[in-house]
C-alpha positions as CSV (number, residue, x, y, z in Angstrom):
1,M,-14.5,-11.3,6.9
2,N,-14.7,-7.3,6.8
3,L,-14.1,-5.2,4.1
4,E,-11.6,-2.7,5.3
5,F,-10.3,1.0,4.1
6,I,-7.2,2.1,4.3
7,E,-5.0,5.0,2.7
8,L,-0.8,3.7,3.1
9,D,2.3,5.1,2.0
10,L,4.9,3.3,0.6
11,V,8.5,3.9,-0.3
12,W,9.0,3.2,-4.1
13,P,12.5,1.6,-4.4
14,S,15.0,3.4,-6.2
15,K,16.2,-0.4,-7.9
16,L,12.2,-1.0,-9.1
17,G,11.4,-0.3,-12.5
18,I,8.0,0.8,-13.5
19,F,7.2,-3.0,-14.3
20,D,7.6,-4.2,-11.7
21,L,6.0,-1.7,-9.3
22,K,2.9,-3.6,-9.3
23,D,3.8,-6.4,-7.9
24,Y,5.6,-4.7,-5.4
25,I,2.8,-3.1,-4.4
26,L,0.2,-6.5,-4.2
27,S,3.2,-8.1,-2.2
28,E,3.4,-4.7,0.2
29,L,-0.8,-5.2,0.3
30,K,-1.0,-8.3,1.1
31,K,0.7,-7.7,4.3
32,Y,-2.7,-6.1,5.6
33,G,-5.2,-8.6,4.2
34,E,-6.4,-9.7,0.5
35,P,-6.5,-6.4,-2.0
36,L,-9.8,-6.0,-3.3
37,R,-9.2,-2.6,-4.7
38,W,-6.4,0.1,-5.0
39,A,-5.6,3.2,-6.5
40,I,-2.4,4.7,-6.8
41,T,-3.7,8.6,-5.7
42,S,0.2,10.2,-5.7
43,V,3.8,9.7,-6.2
44,T,6.0,12.8,-4.2
45,T,9.9,12.9,-4.6
46,H,11.5,13.4,-1.5
47,S,15.0,15.1,-3.1
48,E,16.4,15.5,0.1
49,K,16.0,11.7,1.1
50,K,16.3,10.8,-2.1
51,I,13.0,8.5,-1.9
52,Q,9.8,8.6,-3.8
53,L,6.5,7.5,-1.7
54,I,3.5,6.1,-3.5
55,S,0.1,7.2,-1.8
56,L,-2.4,4.2,-2.3
57,E,-6.0,3.9,-1.3
58,V,-6.8,-0.1,-0.8
59,V,-9.7,-1.7,0.1
60,L,-9.0,-4.8,1.9
61,I,-10.5,-8.3,2.3
62,I,-9.9,-9.0,6.2
63,N,-9.5,-12.5,7.9
64,Q,-10.5,-11.3,11.5
65,D,-7.4,-13.2,12.2
66,K,-5.2,-10.8,9.9
67,G,-7.2,-8.2,10.5
68,K,-6.0,-7.3,14.3
69,G,-4.2,-4.6,14.8
70,I,-4.5,-2.5,11.6
71,N,-5.5,1.1,12.0
72,S,-8.4,1.9,9.5
73,E,-6.8,5.6,9.1
74,L,-2.9,4.6,8.0
75,S,-0.8,7.7,6.1
């Protein structure tokens, strides 16, 4: 097992309320590994595209099988 730091941007689905945001973020992070710590560093609104981007900093526990192909400098 390894620890991996990544920066990640997620699109905040417009139908997703603030109270469901934590579950959404955790489900997305589990695609990369087991989240140990994470923080929202910014939320950016792109009005022309009608989307909001959530920027995250994440420390993941990576199994060697799951970690293949992950780029630690995602943004």
